[in-house]
C-alpha positions as CSV (number, residue, x, y, z in Angstrom):
1,X,161.8,114.1,-29.6
2,X,165.4,113.5,-28.5
3,X,167.5,116.3,-27.0
4,X,171.0,116.9,-28.4
5,X,173.9,118.8,-26.8
6,X,176.4,120.4,-29.1
7,X,179.5,122.5,-29.1
8,X,180.1,124.8,-32.1
9,X,182.6,127.5,-33.1
10,X,181.5,130.9,-34.5
11,X,182.9,131.2,-38.0
12,X,183.4,135.0,-37.6
13,X,185.2,135.5,-34.3
14,X,186.0,131.9,-33.3
15,X,183.9,132.0,-30.2
16,X,183.0,128.6,-28.7
17,X,179.2,128.1,-28.2
18,X,177.5,125.3,-26.3
19,X,173.8,124.6,-26.5
20,X,171.0,122.1,-26.6
21,X,168.4,121.5,-29.3
22,X,165.4,119.1,-29.7
23,X,165.4,117.6,-33.1
24,X,164.1,114.4,-34.8
25,X,167.7,113.3,-35.7
26,X,171.4,114.2,-35.3
27,X,171.5,115.4,-39.0
28,X,168.8,118.0,-38.2
29,X,171.0,119.5,-35.6
30,X,174.1,119.5,-37.9
31,X,172.1,121.2,-40.6
32,X,170.9,123.8,-38.2
33,X,174.4,124.6,-37.0
34,X,175.7,124.9,-40.6
35,X,172.7,127.1,-41.6
36,X,173.8,129.5,-38.9
37,X,177.4,129.6,-40.3
38,X,179.0,127.8,-37.3
39,X,181.6,125.0,-37.3
40,X,180.5,121.9,-35.5
41,X,183.0,120.7,-32.8
42,X,181.0,118.0,-31.1
43,X,177.5,116.7,-30.7
44,X,175.8,114.0,-28.6
45,X,172.4,113.0,-27.5
46,X,171.7,114.5,-24.0
47,X,171.7,111.8,-21.3
48,X,168.2,111.1,-19.9
49,X,167.8,112.3,-16.4
50,X,165.7,110.2,-14.0
51,X,163.9,112.6,-11.7
52,X,161.2,112.0,-9.1
53,X,158.8,114.9,-8.9
54,X,155.3,115.0,-7.6
55,X,152.6,117.3,-8.9
56,X,154.9,118.9,-11.6
57,X,152.5,120.7,-13.9
58,X,152.4,120.2,-17.6
59,X,151.5,122.8,-20.2
60,X,147.8,123.4,-19.8
61,X,145.4,125.1,-22.2
62,X,145.2,128.1,-19.8
63,X,148.9,128.6,-19.9
64,X,148.9,128.6,-23.7
65,X,145.9,131.1,-23.7
66,X,147.8,133.5,-21.4
67,X,151.0,133.1,-23.5
68,X,149.1,133.8,-26.8
69,X,147.3,136.9,-25.5
70,X,150.4,138.4,-24.0
71,X,152.4,137.6,-27.2
72,X,149.6,139.3,-29.3
73,X,149.7,142.4,-27.1
74,X,153.4,142.8,-27.4
75,X,153.5,142.3,-31.2
76,X,150.6,144.7,-31.6
77,X,152.6,147.3,-29.5
78,X,155.5,147.1,-31.9
79,X,158.0,145.0,-30.0
80,X,160.3,142.8,-32.1
81,X,159.4,139.1,-32.3
82,X,162.5,137.8,-30.6
83,X,162.3,140.3,-27.8
84,X,158.6,139.5,-27.2
85,X,159.4,135.8,-27.0
86,X,162.3,136.4,-24.6
87,X,160.0,138.5,-22.3
88,X,157.5,135.7,-22.3
89,X,160.2,133.1,-21.5
90,X,161.4,135.2,-18.6
91,X,158.0,135.9,-17.0
92,X,156.0,132.6,-17.5
93,X,155.6,130.6,-14.3
94,X,155.2,127.3,-16.0
95,X,158.6,125.7,-16.2
96,X,157.8,123.4,-19.1
97,X,156.4,126.3,-21.2
98,X,159.5,128.4,-20.2
99,X,161.8,125.9,-21.6
100,X,159.8,125.5,-24.8
101,X,159.7,129.3,-25.3
102,X,163.5,129.5,-24.9
103,X,163.9,126.9,-27.6
104,X,161.5,128.8,-29.8
105,X,163.6,131.9,-29.3
106,X,166.7,130.0,-30.3
107,X,165.0,128.6,-33.4
108,X,163.7,132.0,-34.5
109,X,167.1,133.6,-34.0
110,X,168.6,130.8,-36.1
111,X,166.4,132.0,-39.1
112,X,163.4,129.7,-38.8
113,X,159.9,131.0,-39.2
114,X,157.8,131.4,-36.0
115,X,155.4,128.7,-37.2
116,X,158.3,126.2,-37.9
117,X,159.7,127.0,-34.4
118,X,156.3,126.3,-32.8
119,X,155.9,123.1,-34.9
120,X,158.9,121.5,-33.2
121,X,156.9,121.4,-29.9
122,X,153.7,119.6,-30.8
123,X,152.9,118.8,-27.1
124,X,152.6,122.5,-26.4
125,X,151.4,123.9,-29.8
126,X,148.8,122.0,-31.7
127,X,148.7,121.7,-35.5
128,X,145.8,124.3,-35.4
129,X,148.0,126.7,-33.5
130,X,151.0,126.3,-35.9
131,X,148.8,126.7,-39.1
132,X,147.1,129.8,-37.8
133,X,150.5,131.4,-36.9
134,X,151.8,130.5,-40.4
135,X,148.8,132.2,-41.9
136,X,149.3,135.2,-39.7
137,X,153.0,135.5,-40.7
138,X,152.1,135.1,-44.4
139,X,149.4,137.8,-44.2
140,X,151.2,140.2,-42.0
141,X,148.5,140.1,-39.4
142,X,150.2,137.9,-36.7
143,X,148.8,140.0,-33.8
144,X,145.2,139.7,-35.0
145,X,145.6,136.0,-35.6
146,X,147.1,135.5,-32.1
147,X,144.2,137.3,-30.5
148,X,141.7,135.2,-32.5
149,X,143.6,132.1,-31.5
150,X,143.5,133.0,-27.8
151,X,139.7,133.6,-28.0
152,X,139.3,130.2,-29.7
153,X,141.4,128.4,-27.1
154,X,139.4,130.0,-24.3
155,X,136.1,129.0,-25.7
156,X,137.3,125.5,-26.6
157,X,138.7,125.0,-23.0
158,X,135.4,126.2,-21.6
159,X,133.6,123.6,-23.7
160,X,135.9,120.8,-22.6
161,X,135.4,121.7,-19.0
162,X,131.6,121.6,-19.4
163,X,131.7,118.1,-20.9
164,X,134.1,117.0,-18.2
165,X,131.8,118.3,-15.5
166,X,129.0,116.2,-17.0
167,X,131.2,113.1,-16.8
168,X,132.7,113.7,-13.4
169,X,129.5,113.9,-11.4
170,X,128.1,110.4,-12.3
171,X,131.6,109.0,-11.8
172,X,131.9,110.4,-8.3
173,X,128.4,109.2,-7.3
174,X,129.1,105.7,-8.7
175,X,132.5,105.6,-6.9
176,X,130.9,106.5,-3.5
177,X,128.2,103.9,-4.1
178,X,130.8,101.2,-4.9
179,X,132.9,102.1,-1.8
180,X,129.8,102.1,0.5
181,X,128.6,98.7,-0.8
182,X,132.1,97.2,-0.5
183,X,132.4,98.4,3.1
184,X,129.0,96.9,4.0
185,X,129.9,93.6,2.4
186,X,133.4,93.3,3.9
187,X,132.9,94.7,7.4
188,X,129.2,94.9,8.3
189,X,127.6,91.8,6.8
190,X,130.1,89.3,8.5
191,X,129.0,90.7,11.9
192,X,125.3,89.8,11.2
193,X,126.4,86.5,9.7
194,X,128.1,85.5,12.9
195,X,125.1,86.6,15.0
196,X,122.7,84.5,12.8
197,X,125.0,81.5,12.9
198,X,124.9,81.5,16.7
199,X,121.1,81.1,16.8
200,X,121.1,78.4,14.1
201,X,118.0,79.7,12.3
202,X,116.9,79.4,8.7
203,X,117.6,82.6,6.9
204,X,115.3,84.3,4.2
205,X,116.5,84.2,0.6
206,X,117.4,87.9,0.4
207,X,119.6,87.5,3.5
208,X,121.3,84.4,2.1
209,X,122.0,86.2,-1.2
210,X,123.7,89.2,0.6
211,X,125.7,86.9,2.8
212,X,126.8,84.9,-0.3
213,X,127.9,88.1,-2.0
214,X,129.9,89.1,1.1
215,X,131.6,85.7,1.3
216,X,132.4,85.8,-2.4
217,X,133.9,89.3,-2.2
218,X,136.0,88.4,0.9
219,X,137.2,85.1,-0.6
220,X,137.8,86.1,-4.2
221,X,138.5,89.8,-4.2
222,X,141.8,89.2,-6.1
223,X,139.8,87.4,-8.9
224,X,137.4,90.4,-9.1
225,X,140.3,92.8,-9.4
226,X,141.9,90.6,-12.0
227,X,138.8,90.4,-14.1
228,X,138.3,94.2,-13.9
229,X,142.0,94.7,-14.9
230,X,141.7,92.3,-17.9
231,X,138.4,94.0,-19.1
232,X,140.1,97.5,-18.9
233,X,143.1,96.2,-20.8
234,X,141.0,94.5,-23.5
235,X,138.8,97.6,-23.9
236,X,141.8,99.9,-24.2
237,X,143.4,97.5,-26.7
238,X,140.2,97.4,-28.8
239,X,139.9,101.1,-28.6
240,X,143.4,101.5,-30.0
241,X,142.3,99.8,-33.2
242,X,140.6,101.9,-36.0
243,X,137.5,99.8,-35.9
244,X,137.3,99.7,-32.1
245,X,137.9,103.4,-31.9
246,X,135.1,104.0,-34.4
247,X,132.6,101.6,-32.8
248,X,133.1,102.8,-29.3
249,X,132.8,106.5,-30.3
250,X,129.7,105.7,-32.3
251,X,128.2,103.9,-29.3
252,X,129.0,106.9,-27.1
253,X,127.6,109.5,-29.5
254,X,124.4,107.4,-29.9
255,X,123.9,106.8,-26.2
256,X,120.9,108.3,-24.5
257,X,121.3,111.7,-22.7
258,X,125.2,111.5,-22.6
259,X,125.3,111.1,-26.4
260,X,123.4,114.4,-26.7
261,X,126.1,116.2,-24.8
262,X,128.9,114.5,-26.8
263,X,127.2,115.2,-30.1
264,X,126.6,118.9,-29.4
265,X,130.0,119.5,-28.1
266,X,131.5,117.8,-31.1
267,X,129.5,120.0,-33.5
268,X,130.5,123.1,-31.6
269,X,134.2,122.2,-31.6
270,X,134.1,121.3,-35.4
271,X,132.3,124.5,-36.4
272,X,134.4,126.8,-34.3
273,X,137.7,125.2,-35.3
274,X,137.0,125.2,-39.0
275,X,135.5,128.7,-38.9
276,X,138.5,130.1,-37.0
277,X,140.9,128.5,-39.5
278,X,139.1,129.7,-42.6
279,X,138.7,133.3,-41.3
280,X,142.5,133.3,-40.5
281,X,143.4,132.5,-44.1
282,X,144.1,128.8,-43.8
283,X,143.0,126.9,-46.9
284,X,139.8,124.9,-46.5
285,X,141.4,121.6,-47.3
286,X,144.1,122.2,-44.7
287,X,141.4,123.5,-42.3
288,X,139.3,120.4,-42.7
289,X,142.4,118.1,-42.1
290,X,143.3,120.0,-38.9
291,X,139.7,120.0,-37.7
292,X,139.4,116.2,-38.2
293,X,142.5,115.6,-36.1
294,X,141.1,117.8,-33.3
295,X,137.6,116.4,-33.4
296,X,138.0,114.1,-30.5
297,X,135.6,111.6,-31.9
298,X,136.4,109.0,-34.7
299,X,132.9,109.3,-36.2
300,X,133.3,113.1,-36.6
301,X,136.9,112.6,-37.9
302,X,135.7,110.2,-40.6
303,X,132.9,112.5,-41.6
304,X,135.2,115.5,-41.9
305,X,137.8,113.6,-43.8
306,X,135.1,112.4,-46.3
307,X,134.0,116.0,-46.6
308,X,137.6,117.0,-47.4
309,X,137.8,114.3,-50.1
310,X,134.5,115.6,-51.5
311,X,135.9,119.2,-51.8
312,X,139.1,118.0,-53.3
313,X,136.9,116.3,-56.0
314,X,135.1,119.5,-56.6
315,X,132.0,118.9,-54.5
316,X,130.6,120.6,-51.4
317,X,131.2,120.2,-47.7
318,X,127.6,119.7,-46.7
319,X,126.8,116.5,-48.6
320,X,129.3,114.2,-46.9
321,X,128.4,115.7,-43.5
322,X,124.8,114.9,-44.1
323,X,125.6,111.3,-45.0
324,X,127.4,110.8,-41.7
325,X,124.1,111.1,-39.8
326,X,126.0,112.9,-37.0
327,X,125.3,116.6,-37.8
328,X,121.8,118.0,-37.3
329,X,119.9,119.1,-40.4
330,X,120.1,122.8,-39.2
331,X,123.9,122.6,-39.2
332,X,124.0,121.0,-42.7
333,X,121.6,123.7,-44.1
334,X,123.6,126.6,-42.5
335,X,126.9,125.2,-43.9
336,X,125.3,124.8,-47.3
337,X,124.1,128.4,-47.2
338,X,127.5,129.6,-46.1
339,X,129.2,127.8,-49.0
340,X,126.8,129.3,-51.5
341,X,127.1,132.9,-50.2
342,X,130.8,132.8,-49.6
343,X,130.4,133.5,-45.9
344,X,131.2,130.0,-44.6
345,X,133.5,131.2,-41.8
346,X,130.9,133.6,-40.4
347,X,128.2,130.9,-40.6
348,X,130.4,128.4,-38.8
349,X,131.0,130.9,-36.0
350,X,127.3,131.4,-35.6
351,X,126.7,127.7,-35.4
352,X,129.4,127.3,-32.8
353,X,127.9,130.1,-30.6
354,X,124.5,128.5,-30.8
355,X,125.8,125.0,-29.9
356,X,127.9,126.4,-27.0
357,X,124.6,127.4,-25.4
358,X,123.1,124.0,-26.4
359,X,125.9,122.2,-24.6
360,X,125.1,124.2,-21.4
361,X,121.5,123.1,-21.7
362,X,122.4,119.5,-22.4
363,X,124.8,119.3,-19.5
364,X,122.2,120.8,-17.2
365,X,119.7,118.2,-18.4
366,X,122.2,115.4,-17.9
367,X,123.0,116.5,-14.3
368,X,119.4,117.1,-13.4
369,X,118.5,113.6,-14.6
370,X,121.5,111.8,-13.2
371,X,121.1,113.1,-9.6
372,X,117.8,111.5,-8.8
373,X,118.6,108.3,-10.7
374,X,121.9,107.9,-8.8
375,X,120.2,108.6,-5.4
376,X,117.4,106.1,-6.2
377,X,119.9,103.4,-7.3
378,X,122.1,104.0,-4.3
379,X,119.1,104.0,-1.9
380,X,117.7,100.8,-3.4
381,X,121.0,98.8,-3.3
382,X,122.2,99.9,0.2
383,X,118.7,100.0,1.6
384,X,118.0,96.5,0.2
385,X,121.1,95.1,1.8
386,X,120.1,96.6,5.2
387,X,116.6,95.3,5.0
388,X,117.8,91.8,3.9
389,X,120.0,91.7,7.0
390,X,117.2,92.8,9.3
391,X,114.6,90.3,8.0
392,X,115.9,87.4,10.2
393,X,115.8,89.8,13.2
394,X,112.1,90.5,12.5
395,X,111.4,86.8,12.3
396,X,113.2,86.2,15.7
397,X,111.0,89.0,17.3
398,X,107.8,87.4,15.9
399,X,108.8,84.0,17.2
400,X,109.4,85.4,20.7
401,X,106.0,87.1,20.7
């Protein structure tokens, strides 16, 4: 969203005011100034500054959680809205969040609702955040909603970190294995090759294969990197298409072991998000749309949107979710019971709590399985290369005897 710089004159005392505002267009800024009974003097799009900064943090989930909890505490204590936001802007250590909060203060002072002010910064405040704040403002329970939102964000962040930990470990092991094999092929194998060439002996098949791999890697490393780059590009391009996104996500969610972690984390995120939204007063149709956007998996997204269309047509949530073949029967049954009894939000929270524990178990099972598999694979590959290079040496020793 572009940043505009403007100069305006106060219509009451004639004071000249200068400021900046992020807006979709110039007309939006002009309307904003007129709405605040000011006379526009000049406006321009702020020049883009090219800065070179290393390690500059963005706005992390943890920053938003702290911001939300502190905001809820101040509102609950009776502090005015603008004063609470000004305090948060002054004390936050994250520079990006500080600037966003200052802009929110400006928008609220200009007469916008808090939810509208937050919605101008989608990189910091998600659609779920904005809709829950809007529900809190409408119901006069903003502090309660903010506390509930902070709890949701904490649990969701913990869930994301669990899944990432399951992904990182195999990735690190595979990277170490690839580096070890590359070092052996480039630096160690050529030494043995030179030694074998000097004695002019016929080499066993495993040794010839390893030497051939070494020569190919040294001679065509640029082609290997090019092929890898093209494959990565094509995969990303395919994933950016609707069908590609859906097919890859379906493949991941149906994969052995890892798919169990992804499926359970997706169920936990879906149920907790929808339960939090419904309990906060957001309509079920809006809640399903927001939940679909934050699902993180195209298969889950499509199932939730189909469920939304089903409700809009006067049907239930459970039936389309069952047809998706993604959600376990227990989840479908509990959602159906929640719909029938009118306690859907409470039932969804219970499902989320249960599947949070299931994700812990699934991650533990994945890591316990991956560790020995990785060690065996690494041992077989590296050990096989070493044995292949020592086979000719053993033949030489037998010949001497």
